N, C-alpha and C positions, 0 to 999 in steps of 0.2 A: 609528933604529926602525925597527920592521918594521909595514909591510902588508899584509891580507889581502882580496883582489878575491874576493869570490863568485859564482858563476853560478847555474846551475839549481839550487833544495833549496837555497841558502845563500844567501837575500837577506836573513839576519840572522844575529849569531851570539847564538844565547839564555845563553850563556854570557858575553859582554862586557858588563861593568860600566860603560854610557854614563854620559860624564861633559859630552859636548857634540857640536852640531851643526853643521858648517858647511859653506854652501855656495860655494863655489870659481868661479874666474876665470881663462882662461891666456891667452895666445895664439892657441888652437885651437880657444878657446870652451869650451863647460862640461862636465865629466866628467858621466859614468850619474847622478847624486845627490849629494845633501850626503855627506860625509864626517863616518862617525859615530867621535869619538874617545872611546877608554875605556882602560881595563884590564884585561886579561883572565892570571888568575893573580898578579895586583898588579903588571904587567908595562905601560907606555904601546905602546896597539894603533890604528891606524885601520884602520875596515871599510869597504871600497865594496861596493855592488850593481854589478856590470857591467850587466845591464840594467833598474837603475834597481828601487824598493824595491816595485813593484807587476810586476816582470819584463815593461813592456813595451817594450826596446828588444831587436828582434832581431838578432841578433852582427854583421851589415854595415854594420848604422848606430851601434854601439855608435861612441865618440867614443874610440879608443884614446890617440893621443895625450894629449886632454885631461886622460885618467885618470891616466895615467904622469907629466906632466908637471907636473901638479897635488899629485901623491903628492910626487915629488921635492922641491919645493918648500916643501914641511911638514917637510924634513928624512929622509923616510923614506930608509934605504940597502937595504932588504930587500925581497922582494915573493912573498907565495905565493898563487897564485893554486889556485883550487880550480874545476875544470871535471868537466861529466858529458862521455862520450864511447859508443860504438857499442863492443864489442868484435868484431875481426876474428879475432885469434889466436884458437886455439883453447881457451886455456888462459882467457882473457880473457871470464867470464860474468857475465853480471851479479851486481853487488853486491861483485865483485872491486876491490880501488882502486891504482890505478897511480902511479909516480913515474915521466914517463917521461924519455928523457934522449939523445932526436933529435926532428925534428920537419921535416916536408915542408910545402911551402905549395904549396895547388892555391885562394887564394883572388887577388880579383881586384878594382880597382878601388877601393883600401881606401885610406887615407892611410898609408902603410906606411912613411915615416921623417920626422923633423925635419929634413933638409935638401932643401928645397923650392926652393933657391934660386939662383941662378948665381952673385953676388956675391960669397958668401963660403966660407970655407974649409971642407972636409970632410972626413972622414976615415971609415974604411972599417973599420966595425964587425968585430970576428971571433969569425963564429958557425961556430966549428970545432965547438964544444960548445955549444948555445944556451943550455940551462940551467946556473946556479952552482953547481959540485961539492960547495962545502961545504956552503951551503942545502939541496940533495938530499941527503946524507947527515946534515945536520940532521934531515933527517924522517925518514929510515928508523930513525933512531937514534929516533926519538922515538914510531914506531909501536912496535918492541920496548918501550918505557917505558910506553906506556900498552896493552901486550899487546895490539895489534891487528895484521893480516897486510895488509903491503904489498906489492906486486910493484918490486922495483928494476930499473927499465928499460924502454924501451919505443919504439917509434917512432910521433910522432902527426902524424895527415896531418889536416890544418886545413884542411878546405872552406866553399865561401862560402856554401852558406844563403842563407836560411831553411829550405829545404827538405830532406827527407833524402833518402839519395843510392841510386844504384840498384843492383840487382843487379851491373850491370854495372861499375859507376864503382869498389864496394868494390872485386871481382873486381879491377881494376886498379890500386887504391889499394895491395893484397898483393902484386901482382906488382913492385911500386916498394918494396917491404919496409915497407911501415907496419904497426903491429901494433892499431891503435886509428886512430878515426877523431873528429875534435871540429871545432866552426865558430867558435872565437874562439881558439887558441894562437896564432893571428898575424892580423894584425903586432905582438901584444903580447909575444910574446918577444922578435922584433927592437928591437923600441922601448925595452925596457925593458935590452936590450944599447947601444944608443947611447947610453942617460941613464947608461951605467953602475951601473945597478940591480944586485943580488945579486937572482937572477930563479929560481923553480922551481914548477913544477905539480902539482897534486894530481889525479890524473885517476879519476876516479869512473866504472867501466862502468856504467852504467845499463841497457842492452839489449844483445843480440848487433847486428851489423850486421845491414845487408839481403843475405837469404842464407844468412846462420849462424842454429846454433840452430836457433828456431822461427819467425823470421822469416823464413820460406821466400817469403810472400804479401804481409805488410804488418808494422809493429809498431805493436804497441799504445802510443799513449801514455799512458794512465792508468798501465800499469805501469811505463813508463818513469820514469814522475812518482813513484810510488811507492817503486821501489827506488833511485832517487833520495835520495828524504824520507829510507829509513830508514839508510843509506849515511852520511848527513849527522853522525848524533850518533856516529858511529866517530869521521871526520876532526875535527870539534869536539873530542873526548877528545886526539886526535893532535895538533890547531892549539895546542892549551894547554902540551905538553911542548917544542913548537917554542919557543913565545915564551917559556918559563921560561929555555929553554938558550940565547937570542940574545944577542949577544957584542957586538952593534952596536946 
């Protein structure tokens, strides 16, 4: 089964026919909200709003472990994460949608692993390719089918938040090789890898990062929200194709 985790601008799926809602409990606490079970293009899907259905949970307080653990317990094998980012690379302008293939972690103090005790065997998750190649390819081919243009590949810089970054910080991420910046990519991506879930991200560029484009003095959050909201309609069309092509 496939699950969709929505971020800013995607706290609900208008094209999801909901069959029921269910509150989950896990050894790691409660997920961000009730799971929405339903069908998308006649295929079963679970939807979860990462920040809660009122967008009340900031990035550093999201219970990423509970979210992913509970999804796996419901039989989910594939997770598509939808998130907004700031564009660092010149061609990643507001409204562009990217399917990243690499990630750099700048977060701190988050519960970043399921291996937290000393008396149990652990394994080293292979993070060479952080995202599922198969799921990424399905997203990209679904974008073509849906007539939507997605950018293939890019490095996601995952930062702590909830504040936005300074120009100096964005310059640092660029020197490190990052193409976009967001706040929810980690530890979500790594935790999905530990659970052996097929995981990929659809990143909506909602704004130029600090010091880029027209954001030399401040970032207009009203514009960020409006851009994200408009782009999500395109994302929804692609998600229908992704679900339809699901084979697991």
